[in-house]
C-alpha positions as CSV (number, residue, x, y, z in Angstrom):
1,M,-95.4,30.2,-10.8
2,Q,-95.3,33.6,-12.2
3,Q,-92.8,34.4,-15.1
4,K,-91.1,36.9,-12.8
5,E,-90.3,34.2,-10.4
6,V,-89.0,32.0,-13.1
7,E,-86.6,34.7,-14.2
8,K,-85.5,35.2,-10.6
9,L,-84.8,31.6,-10.1
10,K,-82.8,31.3,-13.4
11,K,-80.7,34.3,-12.4
12,M,-80.0,32.5,-9.0
13,A,-79.4,29.2,-10.7
14,N,-76.5,31.1,-12.5
15,A,-75.0,32.2,-9.2
16,I,-74.6,28.5,-8.4
17,R,-73.1,27.6,-11.8
18,F,-70.6,30.3,-11.8
19,L,-69.7,30.4,-8.1
20,S,-69.0,26.7,-8.7
21,L,-67.0,27.5,-11.8
22,D,-64.7,30.2,-10.1
23,M,-64.0,27.6,-7.5
24,I,-63.0,24.8,-9.6
25,T,-61.2,27.0,-11.9
26,K,-59.2,28.7,-9.2
27,A,-58.2,25.3,-7.6
28,K,-57.3,24.0,-11.1
29,S,-59.0,20.9,-9.8
30,G,-62.5,19.6,-9.5
31,H,-65.8,18.4,-11.3
32,P,-67.5,21.4,-13.2
33,G,-69.9,19.2,-15.1
34,L,-72.4,18.3,-12.4
35,P,-72.9,21.9,-10.8
36,M,-73.3,23.4,-14.3
37,G,-75.8,20.7,-15.3
38,T,-77.9,20.9,-12.1
39,A,-77.9,24.4,-11.1
40,E,-81.6,25.2,-12.2
41,L,-82.7,21.9,-10.5
42,S,-80.9,22.9,-7.4
43,S,-81.9,26.5,-7.5
44,V,-85.8,25.3,-7.4
45,L,-85.2,22.5,-5.0
46,F,-83.6,24.8,-2.4
47,A,-85.8,27.9,-2.9
48,K,-89.0,26.3,-3.3
49,H,-89.1,22.8,-1.8
50,L,-86.4,22.3,0.8
51,R,-87.4,23.1,4.4
52,F,-84.2,24.3,6.2
53,A,-82.9,27.4,8.0
54,A,-79.2,28.3,7.8
55,K,-79.1,29.9,11.3
56,Y,-80.3,26.5,12.5
57,P,-78.5,23.9,10.7
58,T,-79.1,21.1,13.3
59,W,-83.0,21.7,13.5
60,E,-84.3,18.2,14.0
61,N,-87.2,18.4,11.6
62,R,-85.3,20.0,8.7
63,D,-85.4,18.5,5.2
64,K,-82.0,17.0,4.4
65,F,-80.1,17.4,1.2
66,I,-77.5,14.7,0.3
67,L,-75.3,15.2,-2.5
68,S,-74.6,11.4,-3.2
69,A,-72.5,12.2,-6.3
70,G,-70.0,13.8,-4.1
71,H,-67.6,14.8,-6.9
72,G,-69.8,17.6,-7.5
73,S,-69.1,19.1,-4.1
74,A,-68.8,22.7,-5.5
75,L,-72.4,22.6,-5.9
76,L,-73.1,21.9,-2.4
77,Y,-70.6,24.5,-1.3
78,S,-72.1,27.3,-3.4
79,L,-75.5,26.4,-2.2
80,L,-74.4,26.5,1.6
81,H,-72.7,29.7,1.0
82,L,-75.3,31.4,-0.8
83,T,-78.0,30.5,1.6
84,G,-75.9,32.0,4.5
85,Y,-74.5,29.2,6.3
86,E,-72.1,30.9,8.7
87,S,-69.5,28.1,8.5
88,I,-68.8,28.7,5.0
89,S,-67.3,32.0,4.1
90,L,-66.1,33.3,0.7
91,N,-62.6,32.7,2.0
92,E,-63.5,29.0,2.4
93,I,-65.0,29.0,-1.1
94,K,-62.0,30.5,-2.4
95,N,-59.9,27.7,-0.8
96,F,-61.6,24.9,-2.4
97,R,-59.7,21.7,-2.3
98,Q,-56.7,23.3,-0.5
99,L,-54.7,22.3,2.3
100,N,-56.8,22.4,5.7
101,S,-59.9,23.9,3.7
102,K,-63.2,22.9,4.9
103,T,-64.4,22.9,1.3
104,A,-62.6,19.4,0.7
105,G,-62.6,17.7,-2.7
106,H,-65.7,15.6,-1.6
107,P,-68.2,16.7,1.1
108,E,-67.0,15.6,4.6
109,Y,-69.3,15.4,7.6
110,N,-68.5,17.7,10.3
111,L,-66.3,20.1,8.2
112,L,-69.1,22.3,7.4
113,N,-72.8,22.8,8.7
114,G,-75.3,21.5,5.8
115,I,-73.1,18.6,5.0
116,E,-75.3,15.6,6.3
117,T,-72.9,12.9,5.6
118,T,-69.6,12.3,3.9
119,T,-70.0,11.3,0.4
120,G,-67.5,10.6,-2.4
121,P,-67.5,6.7,-2.9
122,L,-70.3,6.6,-5.4
123,G,-73.5,5.1,-3.9
124,Q,-72.8,5.7,-0.2
125,G,-74.6,8.9,-0.1
126,L,-77.7,6.9,-1.4
127,G,-77.1,4.0,0.8
128,T,-76.6,6.3,4.0
129,A,-79.9,8.3,3.1
130,V,-81.9,5.3,3.6
131,G,-80.7,5.1,7.0
132,I,-81.3,8.5,7.7
133,A,-84.7,8.1,6.3
134,I,-85.3,5.3,8.5
135,S,-84.0,7.3,11.6
136,D,-86.7,10.0,10.8
137,K,-89.3,7.6,10.5
138,I,-88.6,6.1,14.0
139,K,-88.4,9.6,15.4
140,A,-91.8,10.5,13.6
141,S,-93.3,7.2,15.3
142,K,-92.2,8.1,18.8
143,L,-92.7,11.9,18.7
144,S,-95.6,12.1,16.4
145,E,-95.7,13.1,12.5
146,K,-96.6,16.7,13.6
147,I,-93.1,17.1,15.1
148,I,-90.9,15.0,12.6
149,N,-92.4,15.3,9.0
150,N,-89.4,15.9,7.1
151,K,-88.1,14.8,3.8
152,I,-84.5,13.5,2.6
153,Y,-83.5,14.5,-0.8
154,V,-80.6,12.7,-2.5
155,L,-79.0,13.8,-5.8
156,T,-77.5,10.9,-7.4
157,G,-75.8,10.4,-10.9
158,D,-75.1,7.5,-13.1
159,G,-72.2,6.3,-11.0
160,C,-74.3,6.0,-7.8
161,L,-76.9,3.8,-9.7
162,M,-74.3,1.6,-11.5
163,E,-72.7,0.8,-7.9
164,G,-73.9,-2.4,-6.4
165,I,-74.8,-0.7,-3.1
166,S,-77.5,1.0,-4.8
167,E,-79.5,-1.9,-5.6
168,E,-79.4,-2.8,-1.8
169,A,-80.5,0.5,-0.9
170,I,-83.2,1.1,-3.2
171,S,-84.7,-2.5,-2.5
172,L,-84.6,-2.0,1.4
173,A,-86.3,1.5,0.9
174,G,-89.0,0.2,-1.3
175,T,-89.7,-2.9,1.1
176,L,-90.0,-0.3,4.1
177,G,-91.9,2.2,2.0
178,L,-89.8,5.1,3.0
179,N,-92.1,7.8,1.7
180,N,-89.7,10.5,3.2
181,L,-87.1,9.7,0.7
182,I,-86.9,11.4,-2.6
183,V,-84.0,10.4,-5.0
184,I,-83.1,12.8,-7.8
185,W,-81.3,11.3,-10.8
186,D,-79.0,13.7,-12.8
187,N,-79.7,11.7,-15.9
188,N,-77.1,13.5,-18.3
189,N,-75.9,10.1,-19.8
190,I,-72.2,10.8,-19.3
191,T,-69.4,9.0,-17.3
192,I,-65.7,9.6,-17.3
193,D,-65.2,7.0,-20.1
194,G,-68.1,8.2,-22.4
195,T,-71.7,7.8,-22.4
196,A,-73.6,6.0,-19.8
197,T,-75.4,3.8,-22.3
198,M,-71.9,2.5,-23.3
199,T,-71.8,0.4,-20.1
200,N,-75.4,0.4,-18.9
201,S,-78.6,-0.5,-20.5
202,V,-80.8,-0.6,-17.4
203,N,-84.2,1.0,-17.6
204,M,-84.0,3.1,-14.4
205,Q,-87.6,4.0,-14.2
206,A,-88.7,0.2,-14.6
207,R,-86.0,-0.7,-12.0
208,F,-87.4,1.7,-9.3
209,R,-91.0,0.6,-10.1
210,A,-90.0,-3.0,-9.6
211,N,-88.6,-1.9,-6.3
212,N,-91.9,-0.5,-5.1
213,W,-91.0,3.3,-5.7
214,N,-92.9,6.1,-7.0
215,V,-91.4,7.1,-10.3
216,L,-91.6,10.7,-12.0
217,Q,-90.0,12.4,-14.6
218,I,-88.6,15.9,-15.7
219,K,-88.0,15.8,-19.4
220,N,-86.4,19.1,-19.3
221,G,-84.1,20.0,-16.4
222,Y,-84.0,23.6,-17.3
223,N,-87.8,24.1,-17.3
224,I,-88.3,25.8,-13.9
225,K,-91.9,25.2,-13.8
226,E,-91.6,21.7,-14.6
227,I,-89.2,21.1,-12.0
228,D,-91.3,22.8,-9.4
229,K,-94.4,20.7,-10.4
230,I,-92.7,17.5,-10.2
231,L,-91.0,18.4,-6.9
232,T,-94.4,19.4,-5.5
233,K,-95.8,15.9,-6.7
234,A,-93.0,14.1,-5.1
235,R,-93.6,15.5,-1.6
236,K,-97.1,14.1,-1.7
237,S,-96.0,10.5,-2.5
238,K,-96.9,7.5,-0.1
239,K,-93.8,5.7,-1.4
240,P,-90.1,6.5,-1.9
241,T,-89.7,8.7,-4.9
242,F,-87.5,8.5,-7.8
243,I,-87.4,11.5,-10.1
244,D,-85.7,11.0,-13.6
245,V,-84.4,14.5,-14.5
246,K,-83.1,15.0,-18.0
247,T,-80.0,17.2,-17.8
248,I,-77.1,18.4,-19.8
249,I,-73.7,17.9,-18.2
250,G,-71.5,21.3,-18.6
251,K,-74.8,23.3,-19.2
252,G,-73.7,26.9,-19.9
253,Y,-70.9,26.4,-22.1
254,P,-71.9,25.0,-25.2
255,E,-68.5,23.6,-26.5
256,L,-68.3,21.3,-23.6
257,E,-72.1,20.4,-23.2
258,N,-72.6,16.7,-23.3
259,K,-68.9,16.0,-23.1
260,S,-67.4,13.6,-20.8
261,S,-64.2,15.9,-20.7
262,V,-66.3,18.4,-18.5
263,H,-67.1,15.7,-15.8
264,G,-63.6,16.3,-14.1
265,S,-61.7,18.8,-15.9
266,P,-61.7,22.5,-15.0
267,L,-62.6,25.1,-17.4
268,T,-60.0,27.8,-18.3
269,E,-60.4,31.2,-16.9
270,E,-61.1,32.2,-20.4
271,Q,-63.9,29.7,-20.8
272,V,-65.4,30.7,-17.7
273,K,-65.4,34.4,-18.9
274,Q,-67.1,33.2,-22.1
275,A,-69.8,31.4,-20.2
276,K,-70.4,34.4,-18.0
277,T,-70.7,36.9,-20.9
278,M,-73.2,34.4,-22.7
279,A,-75.3,34.6,-19.4
280,N,-74.7,38.4,-18.9
281,Y,-73.3,37.5,-15.5
282,P,-70.4,39.7,-13.8
283,L,-66.9,38.5,-15.0
284,T,-65.0,39.2,-12.0
285,P,-64.4,35.7,-10.2
286,F,-66.4,35.1,-7.0
287,E,-68.4,38.2,-7.6
288,I,-72.1,37.7,-6.8
289,P,-74.7,40.5,-7.6
290,T,-76.0,42.0,-4.6
291,Q,-79.7,41.2,-5.4
292,I,-79.1,37.7,-6.4
293,K,-77.2,37.1,-3.0
294,N,-80.0,38.8,-1.1
295,D,-82.5,36.5,-2.8
296,W,-80.4,33.4,-1.9
297,E,-80.1,34.6,2.0
298,K,-83.9,35.0,2.0
299,V,-84.2,31.5,0.9
300,G,-81.7,30.7,3.9
301,K,-84.0,32.4,6.4
302,Q,-87.5,31.7,5.1
303,Y,-88.3,28.7,7.5
304,E,-86.9,30.4,10.5
305,P,-90.6,31.0,12.0
306,Q,-91.2,27.4,11.6
307,V,-88.1,26.5,13.6
308,K,-89.4,28.6,16.4
309,D,-92.9,27.3,16.1
310,W,-91.5,23.8,16.1
311,N,-89.3,24.5,19.5
312,K,-92.7,25.5,21.0
313,Q,-94.4,22.5,19.9
314,I,-91.8,20.1,21.7
315,T,-92.5,21.8,24.9
316,H,-95.9,19.9,24.9
317,L,-94.3,16.4,24.4
318,T,-94.6,13.7,27.2
319,K,-91.8,13.2,29.6
320,K,-91.0,10.1,27.7
321,Q,-90.8,11.7,24.3
322,R,-88.7,14.6,25.7
323,E,-86.1,12.1,27.3
324,F,-86.1,10.2,23.8
325,L,-85.6,13.5,21.8
326,S,-82.9,14.6,24.3
327,T,-81.1,11.3,23.7
328,I,-81.2,11.6,20.0
329,Q,-80.0,15.1,20.1
330,T,-77.1,14.5,22.7
331,K,-76.5,10.9,22.2
332,K,-75.9,10.5,25.9
333,I,-75.7,7.0,27.0
334,P,-76.7,6.2,30.6
335,N,-74.2,4.6,33.0
336,L,-74.4,0.9,32.6
337,N,-71.6,-0.1,34.9
338,N,-73.9,-1.9,37.4
339,I,-75.4,-4.1,34.6
340,F,-72.2,-5.1,33.4
341,T,-70.9,-5.9,36.8
342,K,-73.8,-7.8,37.5
343,L,-73.4,-9.8,34.2
344,K,-69.8,-10.5,34.9
345,T,-70.5,-11.9,38.2
346,E,-73.3,-14.1,36.9
347,F,-70.8,-15.4,34.1
348,Q,-68.0,-16.1,36.9
349,N,-70.3,-17.7,39.2
350,T,-71.7,-20.2,36.6
351,N,-68.5,-20.7,34.9
352,F,-69.9,-19.6,31.7
353,A,-68.2,-21.8,28.9
354,K,-70.2,-21.0,25.8
355,A,-69.0,-19.1,22.5
356,T,-68.7,-15.4,22.9
357,R,-71.5,-14.9,20.5
358,N,-73.7,-16.4,23.0
359,A,-72.4,-14.1,25.8
360,N,-73.1,-11.3,23.2
361,G,-76.9,-12.3,23.1
362,I,-77.2,-12.4,26.9
363,I,-75.4,-9.0,27.3
364,L,-77.6,-7.4,24.4
365,E,-80.9,-8.6,26.2
366,Q,-79.5,-6.9,29.5
367,I,-78.8,-3.5,27.9
368,T,-81.4,-3.1,25.0
369,P,-84.3,-1.8,27.6
370,A,-81.7,0.6,29.3
371,I,-80.8,2.6,26.0
372,N,-83.7,4.4,24.4
373,N,-81.8,5.2,21.1
374,L,-80.2,1.7,20.6
375,I,-81.1,0.2,17.4
376,G,-79.9,-2.9,16.1
377,G,-80.2,-5.2,13.2
378,S,-78.5,-8.2,11.0
379,A,-77.8,-9.0,7.5
380,D,-80.3,-12.2,7.8
381,L,-78.0,-13.7,10.4
382,T,-80.1,-12.9,13.3
383,G,-80.1,-16.3,14.9
384,P,-76.5,-17.2,14.5
385,T,-75.1,-13.9,15.7
386,F,-77.6,-13.7,18.7
387,T,-78.6,-10.1,18.2
388,K,-82.4,-10.3,18.8
389,N,-83.9,-10.7,22.3
390,K,-87.3,-10.1,24.1
391,Y,-86.9,-6.3,24.2
392,T,-86.2,-6.0,20.5
393,K,-89.1,-5.0,18.3
394,E,-89.1,-5.2,14.6
395,I,-89.5,-2.0,12.4
396,N,-91.6,-2.6,9.3
397,K,-93.5,-0.7,6.6
398,Q,-96.5,-0.6,8.9
399,N,-94.7,0.2,12.1
400,F,-91.5,2.1,12.6
401,D,-91.9,2.1,16.6
402,G,-89.3,-0.4,17.1
403,N,-85.5,-0.9,17.5
404,Y,-84.5,-3.7,15.2
405,I,-84.0,-4.0,11.3
406,S,-84.0,-7.1,9.4
407,Y,-81.7,-5.9,6.7
408,G,-81.9,-9.0,4.5
409,I,-78.9,-10.3,2.7
410,R,-77.5,-6.8,2.4
411,E,-74.5,-6.4,4.3
412,H,-73.4,-3.4,2.4
413,E,-76.6,-1.4,2.8
414,M,-76.7,-2.4,6.4
415,S,-73.6,-0.6,7.2
416,A,-74.4,2.4,5.1
417,C,-77.8,2.3,7.2
418,M,-76.0,2.2,10.4
419,N,-74.1,5.3,9.4
420,G,-77.5,7.1,8.7
421,L,-79.1,6.0,11.9
422,S,-76.0,7.0,13.8
423,L,-75.9,10.4,11.9
424,G,-79.6,10.6,13.1
425,G,-78.7,10.3,16.8
426,F,-79.1,6.5,17.3
427,K,-76.7,4.1,18.8
428,A,-76.8,1.6,15.9
429,Y,-75.3,-2.0,15.8
430,G,-75.4,-4.5,13.1
431,S,-74.3,-8.1,12.6
432,T,-73.1,-10.7,10.1
433,F,-70.2,-13.2,9.8
434,L,-66.6,-11.9,10.0
435,T,-65.9,-13.3,6.7
436,F,-68.5,-10.9,5.0
437,F,-67.0,-8.0,6.3
438,D,-65.5,-7.3,2.8
439,Y,-69.0,-6.8,1.6
440,L,-69.4,-3.9,3.8
441,K,-66.1,-2.3,4.1
442,P,-66.7,0.8,2.2
443,A,-69.4,2.0,4.5
444,L,-67.5,0.7,7.7
445,R,-64.5,2.9,6.5
446,L,-66.9,6.0,6.2
447,S,-68.0,5.0,9.9
448,A,-64.5,5.6,10.9
449,L,-63.9,8.6,8.7
450,M,-67.1,10.4,10.3
451,H,-66.3,9.5,13.7
452,Q,-69.5,7.5,14.0
453,D,-70.0,5.5,17.2
454,T,-71.4,2.5,15.4
455,I,-71.2,-1.1,16.6
456,Y,-70.3,-4.1,14.3
457,I,-70.9,-7.6,15.6
458,F,-68.8,-9.9,13.5
459,T,-69.1,-13.8,14.6
460,H,-67.7,-16.9,13.3
461,D,-64.3,-15.6,13.7
462,S,-61.8,-18.0,12.7
463,F,-61.0,-21.5,10.8
464,F,-62.7,-22.9,14.0
465,V,-66.0,-22.3,12.0
466,G,-65.2,-25.7,10.4
467,E,-67.2,-27.3,7.9
468,D,-68.3,-24.4,5.9
469,G,-64.8,-24.3,4.5
470,P,-62.5,-21.7,3.4
471,T,-65.0,-19.4,2.0
472,H,-66.6,-18.9,5.3
473,Q,-63.4,-19.1,7.5
474,P,-62.0,-15.5,8.0
475,I,-58.0,-15.6,7.7
476,E,-57.0,-12.0,6.6
477,H,-59.9,-10.1,7.8
478,L,-58.7,-9.3,11.3
479,A,-55.5,-7.8,9.8
480,S,-57.5,-5.9,7.4
481,L,-59.7,-4.5,10.1
482,R,-56.6,-3.5,12.2
483,A,-55.4,-1.4,9.4
484,I,-58.2,0.8,9.4
485,P,-57.6,4.0,11.1
486,N,-60.1,5.3,13.9
487,I,-61.8,2.0,14.8
488,N,-61.7,-0.2,18.0
489,V,-61.2,-3.8,16.9
490,I,-61.8,-6.1,19.8
491,R,-61.6,-9.9,20.0
492,P,-62.7,-11.1,23.4
493,A,-61.3,-14.2,24.8
494,D,-64.4,-15.2,27.0
495,A,-67.8,-14.1,28.4
496,I,-66.3,-11.6,30.8
497,E,-63.9,-9.9,28.2
498,T,-67.1,-9.8,25.9
499,C,-68.8,-7.7,28.7
500,D,-66.0,-5.3,28.8
501,A,-66.0,-5.0,25.0
502,W,-69.5,-4.2,25.1
503,Q,-69.0,-1.6,28.0
504,I,-66.3,0.0,25.9
505,A,-68.5,0.1,22.6
506,I,-71.5,1.5,24.5
507,Q,-69.2,4.4,26.0
508,E,-67.4,5.0,22.8
509,T,-68.4,8.4,21.1
510,T,-65.9,9.1,18.4
511,K,-65.2,5.9,16.5
512,P,-66.8,2.4,15.4
513,T,-66.3,-0.6,17.5
514,I,-65.7,-4.0,16.2
515,L,-66.7,-7.1,18.2
516,I,-65.0,-10.3,16.8
517,L,-67.0,-13.0,18.4
518,S,-66.6,-16.7,18.2
519,R,-68.9,-19.5,17.2
520,Q,-66.9,-22.0,19.1
521,S,-67.3,-22.4,22.9
522,T,-64.5,-20.3,24.9
523,P,-63.9,-21.5,28.7
524,L,-63.9,-18.9,31.2
525,L,-60.5,-17.5,31.9
526,P,-58.8,-17.3,35.2
527,H,-60.8,-15.1,37.7
528,R,-60.3,-11.5,37.4
529,D,-61.4,-8.5,39.3
530,I,-65.1,-7.9,37.8
531,K,-65.1,-4.2,38.6
532,A,-62.1,-3.7,36.3
533,N,-62.2,-3.4,32.7
534,Y,-59.2,-5.2,31.5
535,V,-60.0,-5.1,27.8
536,S,-59.9,-1.2,27.8
537,K,-56.2,-1.7,28.1
538,G,-56.1,-3.7,25.0
539,A,-53.9,-6.3,26.5
540,Y,-53.1,-7.5,30.0
541,V,-51.6,-10.6,31.7
542,I,-54.0,-13.4,32.2
543,S,-51.6,-15.6,33.9
544,N,-48.1,-14.7,35.0
545,F,-44.6,-16.3,35.3
546,E,-44.4,-18.9,38.0
547,K,-42.4,-17.6,40.7
548,H,-38.7,-18.4,41.3
549,K,-38.2,-19.5,37.9
550,E,-36.4,-18.0,34.9
551,N,-38.6,-15.9,32.8
552,L,-38.4,-17.0,29.4
553,L,-41.4,-16.8,27.2
554,T,-44.4,-14.4,26.8
555,L,-47.5,-16.1,24.9
556,I,-49.7,-13.3,23.4
557,A,-53.2,-14.6,22.1
558,S,-56.5,-13.2,21.3
559,G,-60.0,-14.6,21.3
560,S,-60.5,-18.4,21.7
561,E,-56.8,-18.7,21.5
562,V,-56.1,-17.4,24.8
563,N,-57.3,-20.6,26.2
564,I,-55.0,-22.4,24.0
565,A,-52.3,-20.3,25.2
566,L,-52.9,-21.2,28.7
567,Q,-52.8,-24.9,28.0
568,V,-49.7,-24.4,26.1
569,K,-48.1,-22.5,29.4
570,N,-48.9,-25.5,31.4
571,L,-47.4,-27.9,29.0
572,L,-44.2,-25.9,28.7
573,L,-43.8,-25.9,32.4
574,S,-44.8,-29.4,33.2
575,K,-43.0,-31.0,30.1
576,H,-40.1,-28.9,29.6
577,N,-39.6,-26.8,32.7
578,I,-39.9,-23.6,30.6
579,N,-41.6,-20.8,32.5
580,S,-44.1,-18.4,30.5
581,K,-46.7,-15.9,30.8
582,V,-49.8,-15.6,28.9
583,V,-51.1,-12.2,27.7
584,S,-54.7,-11.8,26.4
585,M,-54.5,-9.1,23.7
586,S,-58.1,-8.5,22.8
587,S,-57.4,-5.1,21.0
588,M,-54.1,-3.9,19.2
589,N,-55.4,-0.3,18.8
590,L,-56.5,-0.1,22.6
591,F,-53.2,-1.4,23.7
592,E,-51.3,1.3,21.5
593,E,-53.3,3.9,23.4
594,Q,-51.6,3.1,26.7
595,S,-48.4,4.4,28.4
596,D,-44.9,2.9,27.3
597,K,-44.7,2.0,30.9
598,Y,-47.8,-0.1,30.9
599,K,-47.1,-1.6,27.5
600,K,-43.6,-2.6,28.7
601,S,-45.2,-4.2,31.8
602,V,-47.2,-6.5,29.6
603,I,-44.8,-7.2,26.7
604,D,-41.2,-6.9,27.3
605,R,-39.3,-8.0,24.3
606,D,-35.9,-7.2,25.8
607,E,-36.5,-9.8,28.8
608,T,-38.5,-12.4,27.1
609,I,-39.0,-14.2,23.8
610,T,-42.5,-13.3,22.6
611,I,-44.6,-15.6,20.7
612,S,-48.3,-14.7,19.0
613,I,-50.9,-17.2,18.8
614,E,-54.1,-16.4,16.6
615,A,-56.2,-18.5,14.2
616,G,-55.7,-16.3,11.3
617,S,-53.0,-14.3,9.4
618,T,-49.8,-13.4,11.1
619,F,-49.8,-10.1,9.2
620,G,-49.4,-7.3,11.9
621,W,-48.3,-9.5,14.9
622,H,-44.4,-8.9,14.1
623,K,-44.7,-5.6,15.9
624,Y,-45.4,-7.5,19.2
625,A,-43.8,-11.1,18.7
626,D,-40.6,-12.7,17.9
627,I,-42.4,-16.0,16.7
628,N,-45.7,-15.8,15.0
629,I,-48.1,-18.8,15.0
630,G,-50.9,-18.3,12.7
631,L,-52.6,-19.4,9.5
632,D,-51.2,-17.6,6.3
633,R,-53.3,-19.7,4.0
634,F,-56.8,-20.3,3.2
635,G,-58.7,-23.0,5.5
636,K,-60.2,-26.2,4.4
637,S,-63.8,-27.9,4.9
638,A,-63.7,-30.1,8.0
639,P,-64.8,-30.3,11.5
640,A,-63.1,-27.9,13.7
641,H,-61.1,-30.3,15.9
642,N,-59.8,-31.9,12.8
643,L,-58.7,-28.5,11.4
644,Q,-57.0,-27.7,14.7
645,T,-54.8,-30.7,14.4
646,D,-54.3,-30.3,10.7
647,F,-53.2,-26.6,11.1
648,G,-51.0,-27.4,14.0
649,F,-53.2,-25.4,16.5
650,S,-53.5,-28.0,19.4
651,P,-51.5,-27.1,22.2
652,E,-49.1,-30.0,22.0
653,Q,-48.3,-29.0,18.5
654,I,-47.8,-25.4,19.3
655,V,-45.4,-26.5,22.2
656,K,-43.4,-28.7,20.0
657,R,-43.1,-25.8,17.3
658,I,-41.9,-23.2,20.2
659,I,-39.2,-25.6,21.2
660,K,-38.0,-26.0,17.9
661,E,-37.9,-22.2,17.4
662,I,-36.2,-21.3,20.5
663,K,-33.4,-24.0,20.2
């Protein structure tokens, strides 16, 4: 690299540094330390190594830059604006962190082109990047490495690498040999509370080597030639690559360099002017010298010819490859109504009476070959969750031409990977036990926040798990899931409802679907019209009032407890001459989407006493029921039938309690 180019890149770096500072100072909010400290590194990465075209932000073979340290969002916004992304104008830059601005406090997917994933919770960007890297490996295996040969660059800080998800992420990436993944560590040794070494003594280079990564080092994060040399070497690696870059937080304003205060505290206008004066940069806020802006816009255009060549190349793909690429780009799922109708007919004809997790396995075996972008996996619970079948093919280090991932005991990374796979165009599902949902909640929450259509299969849904005891018996988990915005939480009562739930999950395009499935057997409920999808209403009457009798009680239940409610209805009528109807409420959020007229036809609290029955926390049921029968304490270790009696969940015990309550 010639010295002239080095000087040009330094000037381009200052444009990043000071545009970021202007943003943060005007907003009086933000994190200046990272963009100040990584401006030179980012300048070389974007100008010399990142293959992208601002005019074609969704180019399938683009390199992807993920700012895992999302608090440094001003850095990303500066880069996107400078390189010419149309969606981020100077006005958006000036409205950084303001109401309804697209330049949010932390990067949010779908607000601006160039933001590959929502980051903010530390480690999530890294975890999601592994999923994106896997998705691109799968594409390369199906379309050829001439068509897909991109890289995923992730900028992390100390926080990302301290969070527990980072170990799951780097371990899985190393195991799968994801050589398209390059993680860059902004090694400035500063956190909010002080120096990173105050709380962390890990040898990061040794840690990544132990996880089968290629490890490189940039000793001076402001030496343009050294940065360029190491980034060039990283691209040729046969393993995932970790680059340890020694940087200085707050670089450019000596009084704040290497200070924890510059991590999250804006500089004053006077301090920014002083920093600009020292760098011989225009003092006017948001002013970008014309030559520097032109140089950056050239960067954003330099790969436009490659995009056009790539578009010509894909015209030579086989029909099967073109169909796969089209599915990836549109995420359009074929109509599977015939499959689900056939399955429901078979379940009804055979009086299927096994657990809903068993039905799940049968359903997956039928739909897997019909969806060419479906990709599944499990956190070491493939057998118990019935997620693998004769049409699933394991992905491994040697072969990415598959549709199933064994994630190992890494629930959190599984969920983050699912986000990455979904962002890459796949319909992703993953499975574990419901009680382990807490391990992955942060990534699931981002699934909802990003409107990704991921599918979570949570089995072993209640204290009916039995002998494994309270550690494995989910009590509060359903209530917790139902509290998350923008997700479908569905707890089907039998095999037919499980079909309906899967049909909803497959058709859903804007939110995750959570399938809550039983380990215990669930008898088939009374016959329904198999062509209808009752679960799509969230709740429906499975057994109505007896005619010519006073309407008194409405029993509302979900999952396996719907069958218990049916037994309670019969006992109330035969033993006490009390008339009741049973409502199967598989999904509260889907029920809330229905018209008031429909909801009142199912649950009318003015006309009847309503009673909820669910083998878990009663939290949330008060909206629908006058009397709530559940379990607001932890479980016990014992056979399921013993627990049912001990917790007062036998039909006879529930009847006794109802009689006591209504009197």
